[in-house]
Each structure stands twice: as C-alpha cells, then as structure tokens.
N, CA, C, O and the ligand as a Tripos MOL2 file, in Angstrom:
@<TRIPOS>MOLECULE
protein
  265   263    67     0     0
PROTEIN
NO_CHARGES

@<TRIPOS>ATOM
      1 N          -0.8690  -12.9370   -7.0970 N.3       1 MET1
      2 CA         -1.4060  -12.0120   -6.1000 C.3       1 MET1
      3 C          -1.4910  -10.5940   -6.6830 C.2       1 MET1
      4 O          -0.5830  -10.1430   -7.3810 O.2       1 MET1
      5 N          -2.5710   -9.9190   -6.3920 N.am      2 LYS2
      6 CA         -2.7730   -8.5630   -6.8990 C.3       2 LYS2
      7 C          -2.9540   -7.5900   -5.7460 C.2       2 LYS2
      8 O          -3.3930   -7.9660   -4.6580 O.2       2 LYS2
      9 N          -2.6110   -6.3400   -6.0000 N.am      3 CYS3
     10 CA         -2.8180   -5.3030   -5.0050 C.3       3 CYS3
     11 C          -4.3190   -5.0700   -4.8320 C.2       3 CYS3
     12 O          -5.0250   -4.8560   -5.8180 O.2       3 CYS3
     13 N          -4.8100   -5.1080   -3.6030 N.am      4 PRO4
     14 CA         -6.2470   -4.9240   -3.3750 C.3       4 PRO4
     15 C          -6.7090   -3.4900   -3.6260 C.2       4 PRO4
     16 O          -7.9060   -3.2440   -3.7680 O.2       4 PRO4
     17 N          -5.7880   -2.5580   -3.6800 N.am      5 ALA5
     18 CA         -6.1530   -1.1570   -3.8800 C.3       5 ALA5
     19 C          -6.2530   -0.8070   -5.3620 C.2       5 ALA5
     20 O          -7.2400   -0.2140   -5.7960 O.2       5 ALA5
     21 N          -5.2310   -1.1720   -6.1380 N.am      6 CYS6
     22 CA         -5.1990   -0.7570   -7.5350 C.3       6 CYS6
     23 C          -5.3260   -1.9370   -8.5010 C.2       6 CYS6
     24 O          -5.5100   -1.7300   -9.7000 O.2       6 CYS6
     25 N          -5.2310   -3.1560   -8.0030 N.am      7 GLY7
     26 CA         -5.3320   -4.3230   -8.8720 C.3       7 GLY7
     27 C          -4.0570   -4.6260   -9.6310 C.2       7 GLY7
     28 O          -4.0220   -5.5290  -10.4670 O.2       7 GLY7
     29 N          -3.0120   -3.8700   -9.3390 N.am      8 GLY8
     30 CA         -1.7400   -4.0780  -10.0220 C.3       8 GLY8
     31 C          -0.9990   -5.2960   -9.4940 C.2       8 GLY8
     32 O          -1.2920   -5.8140   -8.4160 O.2       8 GLY8
     33 N          -0.0250   -5.7390  -10.2930 N.am      9 ARG9
     34 CA          0.7380   -6.9200   -9.9050 C.3       9 ARG9
     35 C           2.1730   -6.5960   -9.5270 C.2       9 ARG9
     36 O           2.9900   -7.4970   -9.3360 O.2       9 ARG9
     37 N           2.4750   -5.3200   -9.4190 N.am     10 GLN10
     38 CA          3.8410   -4.9200   -9.0850 C.3      10 GLN10
     39 C           4.0280   -4.9270   -7.5810 C.2      10 GLN10
     40 O           4.2040   -3.8790   -6.9590 O.2      10 GLN10
     41 N           3.9880   -6.1130   -7.0040 N.am     11 LEU11
     42 CA          4.1110   -6.2190   -5.5580 C.3      11 LEU11
     43 C           5.4800   -6.7500   -5.1740 C.2      11 LEU11
     44 O           5.9870   -7.6970   -5.7760 O.2      11 LEU11
     45 N           6.0620   -6.1340   -4.1750 N.am     12 GLY12
     46 CA          7.3130   -6.6410   -3.6350 C.3      12 GLY12
     47 C           7.0860   -7.1250   -2.2210 C.2      12 GLY12
     48 O           6.3140   -6.5270   -1.4720 O.2      12 GLY12
     49 N           7.7530   -8.2060   -1.8510 N.am     13 LYS13
     50 CA          7.5810   -8.7080   -0.4980 C.3      13 LYS13
     51 C           8.5430   -7.9930    0.4360 C.2      13 LYS13
     52 O           9.7380   -7.9050    0.1520 O.2      13 LYS13
     53 N           8.0360   -7.4890    1.5350 N.am     14 LEU14
     54 CA          8.8700   -6.7860    2.5040 C.3      14 LEU14
     55 C           9.3370   -7.7400    3.5880 C.2      14 LEU14
     56 O          10.5270   -7.8400    3.8870 O.2      14 LEU14
     57 N           8.3860   -8.4270    4.1580 N.am     15 ARG15
     58 CA          8.6750   -9.4100    5.1960 C.3      15 ARG15
     59 C           7.4570  -10.3040    5.2960 C.2      15 ARG15
     60 O           6.5170  -10.1640    4.5130 O.2      15 ARG15
     61 N           7.4600  -11.2050    6.2340 N.am     16 LYS16
     62 CA          6.3610  -12.1490    6.3550 C.3      16 LYS16
     63 C           5.0120  -11.4190    6.4470 C.2      16 LYS16
     64 O           4.7940  -10.5870    7.3280 O.2      16 LYS16
     65 N           4.1250  -11.7530    5.5190 N.am     17 ASN17
     66 CA          2.7670  -11.1890    5.4750 C.3      17 ASN17
     67 C           2.7040   -9.7250    5.0350 C.2      17 ASN17
     68 O           1.6170   -9.1490    4.9780 O.2      17 ASN17
     69 N           3.8390   -9.1200    4.7270 N.am     18 PHE18
     70 CA          3.8270   -7.7140    4.3150 C.3      18 PHE18
     71 C           4.3340   -7.5580    2.8860 C.2      18 PHE18
     72 O           5.3660   -8.1140    2.5080 O.2      18 PHE18
     73 N           3.5830   -6.7860    2.1010 N.am     19 PHE19
     74 CA          3.9550   -6.5410    0.7200 C.3      19 PHE19
     75 C           3.8930   -5.0440    0.4380 C.2      19 PHE19
     76 O           3.2390   -4.2840    1.1520 O.2      19 PHE19
     77 N           4.5950   -4.6380   -0.6270 N.am     20 PHE20
     78 CA          4.5970   -3.2410   -1.0070 C.3      20 PHE20
     79 C           4.1780   -3.1250   -2.4620 C.2      20 PHE20
     80 O           4.6970   -3.8440   -3.3160 O.2      20 PHE20
     81 N           3.2450   -2.2270   -2.7540 N.am     21 CYS21
     82 CA          2.7980   -2.0280   -4.1260 C.3      21 CYS21
     83 C           3.5550   -0.8580   -4.7400 C.2      21 CYS21
     84 O           3.4880    0.2690   -4.2500 O.2      21 CYS21
     85 N           4.2800   -1.1440   -5.8270 N.am     22 TRP22
     86 CA          5.0640   -0.1100   -6.5010 C.3      22 TRP22
     87 C           4.1720    0.7930   -7.3270 C.2      22 TRP22
     88 O           4.5990    1.8620   -7.7620 O.2      22 TRP22
     89 N           2.9660    0.3810   -7.5420 N.am     23 ASN23
     90 CA          2.0560    1.1780   -8.3570 C.3      23 ASN23
     91 C           1.3830    2.2820   -7.5470 C.2      23 ASN23
     92 O           1.2730    3.4160   -8.0140 O.2      23 ASN23
     93 N           0.9340    1.9570   -6.3400 N.am     24 CYS24
     94 CA          0.2310    2.9660   -5.5530 C.3      24 CYS24
     95 C           0.9570    3.2850   -4.2420 C.2      24 CYS24
     96 O           0.4430    4.0390   -3.4170 O.2      24 CYS24
     97 N           2.1450    2.7150   -4.0500 N.am     25 TYR25
     98 CA          2.9660    3.0440   -2.8870 C.3      25 TYR25
     99 C           2.2600    2.7840   -1.5640 C.2      25 TYR25
    100 O           2.3480    3.5800   -0.6290 O.2      25 TYR25
    101 N           1.5670    1.6710   -1.5040 N.am     26 LEU26
    102 CA          0.9280    1.2900   -0.2560 C.3      26 LEU26
    103 C           1.5640    0.0100    0.2670 C.2      26 LEU26
    104 O           2.0000   -0.8540   -0.4950 O.2      26 LEU26
    105 N           1.6020   -0.0810    1.5740 N.am     27 GLU27
    106 CA          2.0490   -1.3250    2.1690 C.3      27 GLU27
    107 C           0.8150   -2.1680    2.4720 C.2      27 GLU27
    108 O          -0.1950   -1.6650    2.9640 O.2      27 GLU27
    109 N           0.9150   -3.4430    2.1720 N.am     28 ILE28
    110 CA         -0.2350   -4.3350    2.3060 C.3      28 ILE28
    111 C           0.1100   -5.4370    3.2940 C.2      28 ILE28
    112 O           1.1270   -6.1180    3.1630 O.2      28 ILE28
    113 N          -0.7450   -5.5950    4.2680 N.am     29 LYS29
    114 CA         -0.5520   -6.6810    5.2250 C.3      29 LYS29
    115 C          -1.5900   -7.7590    4.9340 C.2      29 LYS29
    116 O          -2.7920   -7.4910    4.9360 O.2      29 LYS29
    117 N          -1.1300   -8.9480    4.6920 N.am     30 MET30
    118 CA         -2.0390  -10.0590    4.4200 C.3      30 MET30
    119 C          -1.8000  -11.1400    5.4490 C.2      30 MET30
    120 O          -0.7150  -11.7120    5.5480 O.2      30 MET30
    121 N          -2.8380  -11.4010    6.2050 N.am     31 GLU31
    122 CA         -2.7200  -12.4170    7.2400 C.3      31 GLU31
    123 C          -3.9950  -13.2440    7.2100 C.2      31 GLU31
    124 O          -5.0610  -12.7750    7.6080 O.2      31 GLU31
    125 N          -3.8810  -14.4630    6.7400 N.am     32 GLY32
    126 CA         -5.0730  -15.2830    6.5850 C.3      32 GLY32
    127 C          -6.0250  -14.6330    5.6070 C.2      32 GLY32
    128 O          -5.6380  -14.3490    4.4730 O.2      32 GLY32
    129 N          -7.2430  -14.3920    6.0040 N.am     33 SER33
    130 CA         -8.2260  -13.7790    5.1270 C.3      33 SER33
    131 C          -8.3170  -12.2720    5.3640 C.2      33 SER33
    132 O          -9.1770  -11.6020    4.7920 O.2      33 SER33
    133 N          -7.4320  -11.7430    6.2050 N.am     34 THR34
    134 CA         -7.4680  -10.3230    6.5290 C.3      34 THR34
    135 C          -6.4460   -9.5440    5.7000 C.2      34 THR34
    136 O          -5.2750   -9.9160    5.6310 O.2      34 THR34
    137 N          -6.9000   -8.4780    5.0820 N.am     35 THR35
    138 CA         -5.9960   -7.6120    4.3250 C.3      35 THR35
    139 C          -6.0840   -6.2020    4.8770 C.2      35 THR35
    140 O          -7.1740   -5.6460    5.0150 O.2      35 THR35
    141 N          -4.9510   -5.6370    5.1860 N.am     36 GLU36
    142 CA         -4.9270   -4.2600    5.6650 C.3      36 GLU36
    143 C          -3.9770   -3.4500    4.8090 C.2      36 GLU36
    144 O          -2.9470   -3.9480    4.3540 O.2      36 GLU36
    145 N          -4.3380   -2.1900    4.5940 N.am     37 LEU37
    146 CA         -3.4900   -1.3110    3.7990 C.3      37 LEU37
    147 C          -2.9270   -0.1920    4.6620 C.2      37 LEU37
    148 O          -3.5890    0.3050    5.5730 O.2      37 LEU37
    149 N          -1.6960    0.1910    4.3570 N.am     38 PHE38
    150 CA         -1.0610    1.2860    5.0720 C.3      38 PHE38
    151 C          -0.3770    2.1980    4.0690 C.2      38 PHE38
    152 O           0.2830    1.7390    3.1370 O.2      38 PHE38
    153 N          -0.5430    3.4850    4.2730 N.am     39 SER39
    154 CA          0.2630    4.4230    3.4910 C.3      39 SER39
    155 C           1.5140    4.7350    4.3080 C.2      39 SER39
    156 O           1.5120    4.6390    5.5350 O.2      39 SER39
    157 N           2.5750    5.1090    3.6070 N.am     40 ILE40
    158 CA          3.8410    5.3590    4.2730 C.3      40 ILE40
    159 C           4.0630    6.8670    4.3520 C.2      40 ILE40
    160 O           4.0990    7.5690    3.3420 O.2      40 ILE40
    161 N           4.2070    7.3290    5.5680 N.am     41 GLU41
    162 CA          4.3680    8.7610    5.7990 C.3      41 GLU41
    163 C           5.7970    9.1940    5.5040 C.2      41 GLU41
    164 O           6.6910    8.3640    5.3420 O.2      41 GLU41
    165 N           5.9950   10.4970    5.4380 N.am     42 GLU42
    166 CA          7.3230   11.0340    5.1420 C.3      42 GLU42
    167 C           8.3660   10.5880    6.1580 C.2      42 GLU42
    168 O           9.5340   10.3970    5.8180 O.2      42 GLU42
    169 N           7.9390   10.4230    7.4000 N.am     43 ASP43
    170 CA          8.8840   10.0330    8.4430 C.3      43 ASP43
    171 C           9.0690    8.5130    8.5270 C.2      43 ASP43
    172 O           9.7770    8.0120    9.4010 O.2      43 ASP43
    173 N           8.4240    7.7880    7.6090 N.am     44 GLY44
    174 CA          8.6090    6.3450    7.5620 C.3      44 GLY44
    175 C           7.5970    5.5700    8.3680 C.2      44 GLY44
    176 O           7.5880    4.3390    8.3350 O.2      44 GLY44
    177 N           6.7400    6.2740    9.0980 N.am     45 ASN45
    178 CA          5.7170    5.5820    9.8560 C.3      45 ASN45
    179 C           4.5970    5.1110    8.9400 C.2      45 ASN45
    180 O           4.4020    5.6420    7.8470 O.2      45 ASN45
    181 N           3.8720    4.1120    9.4050 N.am     46 LEU46
    182 CA          2.7580    3.5950    8.6260 C.3      46 LEU46
    183 C           1.4500    4.1820    9.1320 C.2      46 LEU46
    184 O           1.2080    4.2820   10.3350 O.2      46 LEU46
    185 N           0.6170    4.5650    8.1770 N.am     47 GLN47
    186 CA         -0.6850    5.1260    8.5120 C.3      47 GLN47
    187 C          -1.7370    4.1910    7.9400 C.2      47 GLN47
    188 O          -1.7550    3.9260    6.7380 O.2      47 GLN47
    189 N          -2.6130    3.6920    8.8040 N.am     48 ALA48
    190 CA         -3.6570    2.7910    8.3240 C.3      48 ALA48
    191 C          -4.5030    3.4870    7.2710 C.2      48 ALA48
    192 O          -4.8950    4.6420    7.4330 O.2      48 ALA48
    193 N          -4.7730    2.7790    6.2100 N.am     49 CYS49
    194 CA         -5.4900    3.3410    5.0800 C.3      49 CYS49
    195 C          -6.7180    2.4690    4.8410 C.2      49 CYS49
    196 O          -6.6170    1.3780    4.2800 O.2      49 CYS49
    197 N          -7.8640    2.9560    5.2670 N.am     50 LYS50
    198 CA         -9.0410    2.0940    5.2770 C.3      50 LYS50
    199 C          -9.8580    2.1870    3.9950 C.2      50 LYS50
    200 O         -10.5430    1.2370    3.6180 O.2      50 LYS50
    201 N          -9.7840    3.3200    3.3370 N.am     51 ASP51
    202 CA        -10.5860    3.4860    2.1250 C.3      51 ASP51
    203 C          -9.7760    3.0620    0.9020 C.2      51 ASP51
    204 O          -8.9090    3.7970    0.4280 O.2      51 ASP51
    205 N         -10.0710    1.8770    0.4060 N.am     52 LEU52
    206 CA         -9.2630    1.3090   -0.6670 C.3      52 LEU52
    207 C          -9.4280    2.0490   -1.9810 C.2      52 LEU52
    208 O          -8.5880    1.9290   -2.8730 O.2      52 LEU52
    209 N         -10.4980    2.8080   -2.1070 N.am     53 THR53
    210 CA        -10.7670    3.4230   -3.3990 C.3      53 THR53
    211 C         -10.3300    4.8810   -3.4330 C.2      53 THR53
    212 O         -10.5530    5.5780   -4.4230 O.2      53 THR53
    213 N          -9.7090    5.3390   -2.3540 N.am     54 ARG54
    214 CA         -9.3580    6.7530   -2.2870 C.3      54 ARG54
    215 C          -8.0710    7.0360   -3.0510 C.2      54 ARG54
    216 O          -6.9760    6.9150   -2.5030 O.2      54 ARG54
    217 N          -8.2050    7.4030   -4.2900 N.am     55 LYS55
    218 CA         -7.0380    7.5870   -5.1550 C.3      55 LYS55
    219 C          -6.2140    8.8030   -4.7540 C.2      55 LYS55
    220 O          -5.0090    8.8480   -5.0020 O.2      55 LYS55
    221 N          -6.8470    9.7720   -4.1450 N.am     56 SER56
    222 CA         -6.1330   11.0080   -3.8290 C.3      56 SER56
    223 C          -4.9490   10.7260   -2.9090 C.2      56 SER56
    224 O          -3.9170   11.3900   -2.9970 O.2      56 SER56
    225 N          -5.0980    9.7540   -2.0410 N.am     57 VAL57
    226 CA         -4.0020    9.3890   -1.1420 C.3      57 VAL57
    227 C          -2.8020    8.9420   -1.9620 C.2      57 VAL57
    228 O          -1.6680    9.3410   -1.6940 O.2      57 VAL57
    229 N          -3.0610    8.1160   -2.9570 N.am     58 ASN58
    230 CA         -1.9690    7.5790   -3.7700 C.3      58 ASN58
    231 C          -1.3060    8.6710   -4.5980 C.2      58 ASN58
    232 O          -0.0830    8.7000   -4.7340 O.2      58 ASN58
    233 N          -2.1000    9.5490   -5.1380 N.am     59 VAL59
    234 CA         -1.5400   10.6320   -5.9430 C.3      59 VAL59
    235 C          -0.6410   11.5090   -5.0870 C.2      59 VAL59
    236 O           0.4420   11.9220   -5.5040 O.2      59 VAL59
    237 N          -1.1200   11.7820   -3.8780 N.am     60 LYS60
    238 CA         -0.3450   12.6010   -2.9600 C.3      60 LYS60
    239 C           0.9920   11.9520   -2.6500 C.2      60 LYS60
    240 O           2.0260   12.6190   -2.6450 O.2      60 LYS60
    241 N           0.9720   10.6690   -2.3950 N.am     61 LEU61
    242 CA          2.1960    9.9610   -2.0830 C.3      61 LEU61
    243 C           3.1530    9.9520   -3.2720 C.2      61 LEU61
    244 O           4.3610   10.1220   -3.1090 O.2      61 LEU61
    245 N           2.6120    9.7570   -4.4480 N.am     62 LYS62
    246 CA          3.4500    9.7200   -5.6420 C.3      62 LYS62
    247 C           4.1550   11.0580   -5.8610 C.2      62 LYS62
    248 O           5.3340   11.1070   -6.2130 O.2      62 LYS62
    249 N           3.4150   12.1260   -5.6470 N.am     63 SER63
    250 CA          4.0100   13.4380   -5.8740 C.3      63 SER63
    251 C           5.1200   13.6930   -4.8590 C.2      63 SER63
    252 O           6.1080   14.3590   -5.1700 O.2      63 SER63
    253 N           4.9610   13.1750   -3.6700 N.am     64 LYS64
    254 CA          5.9980   13.3280   -2.6470 C.3      64 LYS64
    255 C           7.2720   12.6000   -3.0380 C.2      64 LYS64
    256 O           8.3840   13.0770   -2.8080 O.2      64 LYS64
    257 N           7.0790   11.4360   -3.6340 N.am     65 LEU65
    258 CA          8.2300   10.5950   -3.9350 C.3      65 LEU65
    259 C           8.8920   10.9430   -5.2550 C.2      65 LEU65
    260 O           9.9890   10.4780   -5.5660 O.2      65 LEU65
    261 N           8.1990   11.7720   -6.0240 N.am     66 GLY66
    262 CA          8.9560   12.0190   -7.1480 C.3      66 GLY66
    263 C           8.5000   12.6330   -8.3870 C.2      66 GLY66
    264 O           9.2850   12.7980   -9.3210 O.2      66 GLY66
    265 ZN         -1.5140   -0.9260   -5.6500 Zn       67 ZN67
@<TRIPOS>BOND
     1     1     2 1
     2     2     3 1
     3     3     4 2
     4     3     5 am
     5     5     6 1
     6     6     7 1
     7     7     8 2
     8     7     9 am
     9     9    10 1
    10    10    11 1
    11    11    12 2
    12    11    13 am
    13    13    14 1
    14    14    15 1
    15    15    16 2
    16    15    17 am
    17    17    18 1
    18    18    19 1
    19    19    20 2
    20    19    21 am
    21    21    22 1
    22    22    23 1
    23    23    24 2
    24    23    25 am
    25    25    26 1
    26    26    27 1
    27    27    28 2
    28    27    29 am
    29    29    30 1
    30    30    31 1
    31    31    32 2
    32    31    33 am
    33    33    34 1
    34    34    35 1
    35    35    36 2
    36    35    37 am
    37    37    38 1
    38    38    39 1
    39    39    40 2
    40    39    41 am
    41    41    42 1
    42    42    43 1
    43    43    44 2
    44    43    45 am
    45    45    46 1
    46    46    47 1
    47    47    48 2
    48    47    49 am
    49    49    50 1
    50    50    51 1
    51    51    52 2
    52    51    53 am
    53    53    54 1
    54    54    55 1
    55    55    56 2
    56    55    57 am
    57    57    58 1
    58    58    59 1
    59    59    60 2
    60    59    61 am
    61    61    62 1
    62    62    63 1
    63    63    64 2
    64    63    65 am
    65    65    66 1
    66    66    67 1
    67    67    68 2
    68    67    69 am
    69    69    70 1
    70    70    71 1
    71    71    72 2
    72    71    73 am
    73    73    74 1
    74    74    75 1
    75    75    76 2
    76    75    77 am
    77    77    78 1
    78    78    79 1
    79    79    80 2
    80    79    81 am
    81    81    82 1
    82    82    83 1
    83    83    84 2
    84    83    85 am
    85    85    86 1
    86    86    87 1
    87    87    88 2
    88    87    89 am
    89    89    90 1
    90    90    91 1
    91    91    92 2
    92    91    93 am
    93    93    94 1
    94    94    95 1
    95    95    96 2
    96    95    97 am
    97    97    98 1
    98    98    99 1
    99    99   100 2
   100    99   101 am
   101   101   102 1
   102   102   103 1
   103   103   104 2
   104   103   105 am
   105   105   106 1
   106   106   107 1
   107   107   108 2
   108   107   109 am
   109   109   110 1
   110   110   111 1
   111   111   112 2
   112   111   113 am
   113   113   114 1
   114   114   115 1
   115   115   116 2
   116   115   117 am
   117   117   118 1
   118   118   119 1
   119   119   120 2
   120   119   121 am
   121   121   122 1
   122   122   123 1
   123   123   124 2
   124   123   125 am
   125   125   126 1
   126   126   127 1
   127   127   128 2
   128   127   129 am
   129   129   130 1
   130   130   131 1
   131   131   132 2
   132   131   133 am
   133   133   134 1
   134   134   135 1
   135   135   136 2
   136   135   137 am
   137   137   138 1
   138   138   139 1
   139   139   140 2
   140   139   141 am
   141   141   142 1
   142   142   143 1
   143   143   144 2
   144   143   145 am
   145   145   146 1
   146   146   147 1
   147   147   148 2
   148   147   149 am
   149   149   150 1
   150   150   151 1
   151   151   152 2
   152   151   153 am
   153   153   154 1
   154   154   155 1
   155   155   156 2
   156   155   157 am
   157   157   158 1
   158   158   159 1
   159   159   160 2
   160   159   161 am
   161   161   162 1
   162   162   163 1
   163   163   164 2
   164   163   165 am
   165   165   166 1
   166   166   167 1
   167   167   168 2
   168   167   169 am
   169   169   170 1
   170   170   171 1
   171   171   172 2
   172   171   173 am
   173   173   174 1
   174   174   175 1
   175   175   176 2
   176   175   177 am
   177   177   178 1
   178   178   179 1
   179   179   180 2
   180   179   181 am
   181   181   182 1
   182   182   183 1
   183   183   184 2
   184   183   185 am
   185   185   186 1
   186   186   187 1
   187   187   188 2
   188   187   189 am
   189   189   190 1
   190   190   191 1
   191   191   192 2
   192   191   193 am
   193   193   194 1
   194   194   195 1
   195   195   196 2
   196   195   197 am
   197   197   198 1
   198   198   199 1
   199   199   200 2
   200   199   201 am
   201   201   202 1
   202   202   203 1
   203   203   204 2
   204   203   205 am
   205   205   206 1
   206   206   207 1
   207   207   208 2
   208   207   209 am
   209   209   210 1
   210   210   211 1
   211   211   212 2
   212   211   213 am
   213   213   214 1
   214   214   215 1
   215   215   216 2
   216   215   217 am
   217   217   218 1
   218   218   219 1
   219   219   220 2
   220   219   221 am
   221   221   222 1
   222   222   223 1
   223   223   224 2
   224   223   225 am
   225   225   226 1
   226   226   227 1
   227   227   228 2
   228   227   229 am
   229   229   230 1
   230   230   231 1
   231   231   232 2
   232   231   233 am
   233   233   234 1
   234   234   235 1
   235   235   236 2
   236   235   237 am
   237   237   238 1
   238   238   239 1
   239   239   240 2
   240   239   241 am
   241   241   242 1
   242   242   243 1
   243   243   244 2
   244   243   245 am
   245   245   246 1
   246   246   247 1
   247   247   248 2
   248   247   249 am
   249   249   250 1
   250   250   251 1
   251   251   252 2
   252   251   253 am
   253   253   254 1
   254   254   255 1
   255   255   256 2
   256   255   257 am
   257   257   258 1
   258   258   259 1
   259   259   260 2
   260   259   261 am
   261   261   262 1
   262   262   263 1
   263   263   264 2
@<TRIPOS>SUBSTRUCTURE
     1 MET1         2 RESIDUE 1 A MET
     2 LYS2         6 RESIDUE 1 A LYS
     3 CYS3        10 RESIDUE 1 A CYS
     4 PRO4        14 RESIDUE 1 A PRO
     5 ALA5        18 RESIDUE 1 A ALA
     6 CYS6        22 RESIDUE 1 A CYS
     7 GLY7        26 RESIDUE 1 A GLY
     8 GLY8        30 RESIDUE 1 A GLY
     9 ARG9        34 RESIDUE 1 A ARG
    10 GLN10       38 RESIDUE 1 A GLN
    11 LEU11       42 RESIDUE 1 A LEU
    12 GLY12       46 RESIDUE 1 A GLY
    13 LYS13       50 RESIDUE 1 A LYS
    14 LEU14       54 RESIDUE 1 A LEU
    15 ARG15       58 RESIDUE 1 A ARG
    16 LYS16       62 RESIDUE 1 A LYS
    17 ASN17       66 RESIDUE 1 A ASN
    18 PHE18       70 RESIDUE 1 A PHE
    19 PHE19       74 RESIDUE 1 A PHE
    20 PHE20       78 RESIDUE 1 A PHE
    21 CYS21       82 RESIDUE 1 A CYS
    22 TRP22       86 RESIDUE 1 A TRP
    23 ASN23       90 RESIDUE 1 A ASN
    24 CYS24       94 RESIDUE 1 A CYS
    25 TYR25       98 RESIDUE 1 A TYR
    26 LEU26      102 RESIDUE 1 A LEU
    27 GLU27      106 RESIDUE 1 A GLU
    28 ILE28      110 RESIDUE 1 A ILE
    29 LYS29      114 RESIDUE 1 A LYS
    30 MET30      118 RESIDUE 1 A MET
    31 GLU31      122 RESIDUE 1 A GLU
    32 GLY32      126 RESIDUE 1 A GLY
    33 SER33      130 RESIDUE 1 A SER
    34 THR34      134 RESIDUE 1 A THR
    35 THR35      138 RESIDUE 1 A THR
    36 GLU36      142 RESIDUE 1 A GLU
    37 LEU37      146 RESIDUE 1 A LEU
    38 PHE38      150 RESIDUE 1 A PHE
    39 SER39      154 RESIDUE 1 A SER
    40 ILE40      158 RESIDUE 1 A ILE
    41 GLU41      162 RESIDUE 1 A GLU
    42 GLU42      166 RESIDUE 1 A GLU
    43 ASP43      170 RESIDUE 1 A ASP
    44 GLY44      174 RESIDUE 1 A GLY
    45 ASN45      178 RESIDUE 1 A ASN
    46 LEU46      182 RESIDUE 1 A LEU
    47 GLN47      186 RESIDUE 1 A GLN
    48 ALA48      190 RESIDUE 1 A ALA
    49 CYS49      194 RESIDUE 1 A CYS
    50 LYS50      198 RESIDUE 1 A LYS
    51 ASP51      202 RESIDUE 1 A ASP
    52 LEU52      206 RESIDUE 1 A LEU
    53 THR53      210 RESIDUE 1 A THR
    54 ARG54      214 RESIDUE 1 A ARG
    55 LYS55      218 RESIDUE 1 A LYS
    56 SER56      222 RESIDUE 1 A SER
    57 VAL57      226 RESIDUE 1 A VAL
    58 ASN58      230 RESIDUE 1 A ASN
    59 VAL59      234 RESIDUE 1 A VAL
    60 LYS60      238 RESIDUE 1 A LYS
    61 LEU61      242 RESIDUE 1 A LEU
    62 LYS62      246 RESIDUE 1 A LYS
    63 SER63      250 RESIDUE 1 A SER
    64 LYS64      254 RESIDUE 1 A LYS
    65 LEU65      258 RESIDUE 1 A LEU
    66 GLY66      262 RESIDUE 1 A GLY
    67 ZN67       265 GROUP 0 **** ****
C-alpha cells in the first residue's frame, strides 16, 4: 500500500481503515474504493484535505512538527 498523496510507503496503521503517512504527515482513510485525506491540526483535530497535490500543506505541517 502506498500513500495516495506522496506515493511513499512509510504508512502506519492507526485503527481500522485509518493510516498515517510519516512522509507527509497526513491521515488517510481507506474504506472500500474510497480514499480520504486529512491533515492534523495543532489541536489534534482532523481537517479534510481534498487537494492531493498541494505540497504546501505538507511543508507547513512538517515545519510545525519539527
Ligand atoms: Zn504521504
């Protein structure tokens, strides 16, 4: 399985149907043929992330985390 946003394979399973990409810090929900992406806000809430190619979101998150 690969991350639909960055194509990376560094995925960790969070819970049923939910995965986390260590490369772009996005949470991925996979249910049947449906894939949804969420960015994780500073307060821990999930924000739906519809534009899979928007790298600026990932860069912003990375800088926040470290
Ligand atoms: Zn990724």
